[in-house]
Structure formats: C-alpha cells, structure tokens
C-alpha angles and dihedrals in degrees: 000000000000091000091051092050092048091050092050091049091051091050091051090052092050091048099046102031095078089052091051090053091052091053090058108059142121139205129205098220098180140008128190120185132184115190115190118200105211128211093251093055095259122131121227113194134191119190130184117194125191110205129191107201123198109189130359123321133175096212148300136286137219122189120201115186118224094228120109101019141062098244144303108284092194141341122200134176130202143173103238124217117271121267098015125114129216109296094022099088137055131222089252088063092051136077115239115229131209114254134190128192120220113175105309096338127093115208112209115199115219116134113225136180128181094330145108115250137177120216124192123205129187127181142158126222120201119233095351093150124069122223126200134173095266104025148008120235131207107189110170145156112201088188132014142179091295091067108108100189131080110235117211128202096005122188122180122184117192108199122198123214093242138031114266141193115238092246090058095067137053120196133188136183124214104193141144094197135063102275124125144173108271107174138025119192130174090268108029151021122224129215121193139177134167091220131020103189123219115261095029127121121218120184127189116203118191128179119196137155115296088223087076087072104054093156096048125096121231113270087207130358095236144086114267108161098092092047092049093049091049090049091049092050089059094041095050090051089053093048090049090054095040100098093046094048093046091049089051089049092051091050090050091050092051091050092048091050093051092047092049092047090052091049092050094048092048092049093048092047094054092044091053091047092052091047092053091049092046093055090064091056099051092107090068094064097093121220131329094237090061093062130087109249090230091054089050091054091044097054094038091054091042089236094308097118119191129207092260088061087076083083088063088054090052092047088051090057091044095052091051092050095245094121135024128222125216128185115232128185097285103351145046124249122212117205128195120189106227095221091064106102104163096108132131123219100274092043092050090049091051092050095045094047100044110022098074104140118085121211136171113220122179090342095309127110117234136179112214145185137174134216090257094049090051090052090050097043102041118108135175096259093050092052098043093048091050091046092052091049089052095047093049098043113117095227090070095043095101090061105032134017141172115284113246088190093058093045096053097035089053094049092045093048093048090053092045096048094044094046097044092046093054090044092052092048089054094043092052091051095246114176111273094234091058091047088055092047092049090046092053094047096043092041092054091048091046092052091047090050093046093052092050099032092148089068100073093190091076093054091046089052089052090050091050095050097041096064090040089060091045093051089048095052108022124084100187110099098187091053090048090053090053090048092051089053089056091045093053091049089049090055088048091052089055090050096051098039114071117203090233112024123190117260120231088268090049091052090050091049092048092054088053093047091052091052091047090049090054090049092051090049095047096042094242099114113112096245098164122201101276107119093214090055090046091052090050092050090049088056091052090047090054091048091049094045098244101102094120092056092042092053092051090057103033109015106098104185113233095008093109101023092118088062094060094120097044098035106021096169097057097040090086106007095180092054090046092052092047094048094051090045099051099046106080115214103205143097140222123239136169134184141164141190140184142190130193137165135182139235139270136304101272132073132251125038131150136119149251132237147127139260 
C-alpha cells in the first residue's frame, strides 16, 4: 500500500511539475546598451533591461566574462525612474540595488512578482580596448553562447571618445543571428536586432585611430591594421557563406542518417532470417559431450565471452589432458606440467597469465593456480587479450568469425563523424585554432578506434566526445539536432553488430546448446551411468550456469567418492558446484576522460537572466 501511494505521489509530481515551471518564467522584452570607449582604453557601459516576470523572483543576474579586459572596476545596479529612457535619468533619480558577485556573475536583488520591471546596470572595465601603433581595436562580445535568455528588441550604441569621419573607422560584425548595424553618426555606431537568441555569440569589432586614446598605453608596439583587415576579409566571407554551408551540412547529415538506418535494418533482417533457418537445423549438431567446453561457452554467449568463461578454457585443457585438477579443502587446484608444449595461442596466454606458482610434485615440475588465485590475479588486459586470441583462433572459425559489417561500418562512421565535425566547425565560423585542436583530438581518437575497432568502447568514447565538442563550439541548433540523429543511429549500429557474430553453423550449434542446457537443468538429458561422462556433463553444467540444477538431478552424493583422485569434480558434485559458484571470476576497473575548448578572438561575453 505504501509503495502504491509513493508511486502515485511521484506520478503527480511528474504531471504537475512541468506546469509549475511554466508558471514561473520571465522575458527580457527590451534591452538598450550604451558602451563608451574612454580615452584611457577603459570601457564604461550602461544597460537598461525591461523584464516581464511571471511568478515570483528574487532578482536578476548579469554575467561578465573575464576575457579581454583587466578587471571590473565597479558594477552597480539601480531601479530607474518610470517613463525615462537610457540617458534621460540620473543616479539621483534612481534606487540603488544590492549586488553580490559569484564567480563572473553579479546577482542583483530586487524582488518581483507578476510584473514588468526595468533594471539599470552600469559598470567599467579596465583596458578593454587594444591600442597599436597604427590603429586602436575594440573587439567585444556583449553576450555569447553562455547566455541562457532570449533578448528582444536589442539596441547597442558604441560611442567613441572623439568625433570621427566615416573613412576613419572600420567596423565588422561576427554574428550567427539576424542583428546588423543600423546607424553611423559622427560619435557612434548602432547595432540592432529584434531577437538575440539564447546561446548565440555576437562580436563587434571596431577599428579607429589610436590618437583617440591619448591616455592609453600600447597593447603591443607594432602595426596591426593590415593584418586585422586581411583577417576580417576572410572572416566576412565565411560569415556570408555560413547559412549555405550549414544547410548543406544538415542535408548531408540527413542523407547519412537515412543511409545508416537502411544499412542497420538490412543487417538485422538478414541476421534474423539466418537465425530462423538455423533453428530448423539444430538436430544436426551431434551431442554435447563431443564439444569443446570453450566452444560451448563461445556459441552460448554468441561470442561475448565473460571473465567466468575462463573456467571453460580450463575445462578444455582438462578434458584434453593438458592440465590436472585436484580438490583442496575449499578450492580447486589446476596443475600444468611444464614440459607440455602442445598449446595454441589462447591456451598459452591462459597458462602464462594464471599459472604463476611453481611446484615440484613426485619429481615433476608444475605450474599451478587455484580458483581463488585466478579471482585475485585476473585483470582487464589479461581477459581481453585471452578473449581476442580465442575469437580469432582458426579452430573456432566454422562457428564464429570476425564481422565484416562491424569493421567497415566502424571505419566509415569514424571517417564520417570526423569529416562532418570539421566541416561544421568551419561552416559555423569557429576560430581556426579550435578547429585544429578539435581535429587533433578527434583525429587521435578516431585512429585509436580504427586500429582497435573490435573494442567498441573506443568508438563509443569517440562518439561521446565528438558531439560534446560540437555542442561547445557550434551555434546552429537544427544542425546539432541532425547530428544527434546520426550519433544515435551510430550507437544503434554498434548495438546490433557484434564484433564476432555466429556463422550459420554456429547459430545451429547454439540452438542445440540451448536445448541441451534446458535438458541438463530439467534432468532430462541422457546422462548415463558412466562417471567420466557424468563429470564431463557437470563441467558443461558449470559453464552453462546450471550446475545447481544438474547436481539435484544427477549428483548422487558419495556414489563416486572413491574416484576423487581420478575424477575430482564428480567425487562430491554438490561441493564442486558450490565452489565454482561462490568464487567470483571478475575484476574492477574505472576510467574517465574530458574535453573542453574556449571561445572566440574578442573579449567580453556573458549573459543576463533572473533568479
């Protein structure tokens, strides 16, 4: 009853919580900014925000990034008098508000509830303008991709310290929205837009005579104007082509997604068809006792071996007489006589990795291990190397083989994701140095994934980092949506395409193994009375995870106790089943990774909001 009530309460929260969020919202209906470039290279800014609050709020926020200046000299917030625009009121007419700085964000305390309110900020930034021998440069983003609020009806006036002729200045706009310069006077330039979307960066770059800053020191004692104009010529060409290139990129992403979806569906269809046909052939697989225990584990797991399948590898060696097994007090000991050399690659790896202890028994040298020592000693590299040796060994090729589909789909997707990422960075006018950085990081991950394509984790890591970099740098939401569609389909392709799929014969054999497993579990398998056959079947039951059920049906306690030396597993079948069940064959691993890149070439940035 309590669980039902708790579930109902949770459902009510999920139903009504979105509605509660909608009731508490705000809009920035208008924003006017005046930015005064001062003679000493400082920037003095006045901003007037018009908020429309729905619900209760404690105040507003303004974030000012630290990039591009030498610090905020002061930041103040006021409630301006009613009916007066920016520039029409004085501080004496306004009400000072409490502010607190946390990191780069100023919190302005002014309680609001279901009302429209105007908030006025003023602040001064030290050395926000660069001065060179042949020009001065104002390169500024009032808002950038970190801004989380849509800004409506935005007007920004950049005011120079002296009057100028139009041929004395050069101005450029780096923007991924619809703003533009609308008015040039002899003192200022004006930028306007009806909507400045959240998450968009807009940079204003203004060149004017250095003589306008008589009190400012040189940022660098060199000429920069020609280089800046050359840089802007290339940038403006990229901004002009941005929409066209992004639209081409989105179309390419849509086409790639459809092609990949068709490939996945075709692959799944043919795999299902082969599986249906294989089920009808399961009667041709022979008998369980005729199969290698490792092959049984391999086809039952469909090639996805687990650490406990090392036991199947040991049973394989035991059945062929390469190792011996002895029962100890609460464990089993595996012994390999060192003179035995007839081992293939995965068997040699198993012996070298696990059989570490050396013993001399009756004049012969042995290397030994126990179940518990395997559990202590096993690590990820040991298991994965052994697993790869098993999967690629020719003796198992009739039942399982490397997936050509996975190999080529991985290589193609790595090339596609790497290429489209670099293309989108360029199309969205991302700074070249970040394109190079992303190319180096993604290229290294792509090469690493291509070389070890069987280990899907590397490709998944590449897929995880690639969109993270795109989200960090790209400011085109519709293109990002199309990329995420391709990414999800790429994940799906990894899920449906095993590195080593079963062949038709392997599928047939697996159907038989599943039926034999059920028979061992239900006690209907024709086990006979031969103790050697019973011990063999117990090994298969352990490998297939049904040893407890098998022992209940076939494990007569004490019946074979006199055979403890020759057949140690069947001497006390219940103890054998319990021992192999309670010793976990696994390991613990942990890892982490990260990727981060910065913003554009100008200073400033930040956002506005409410709390």
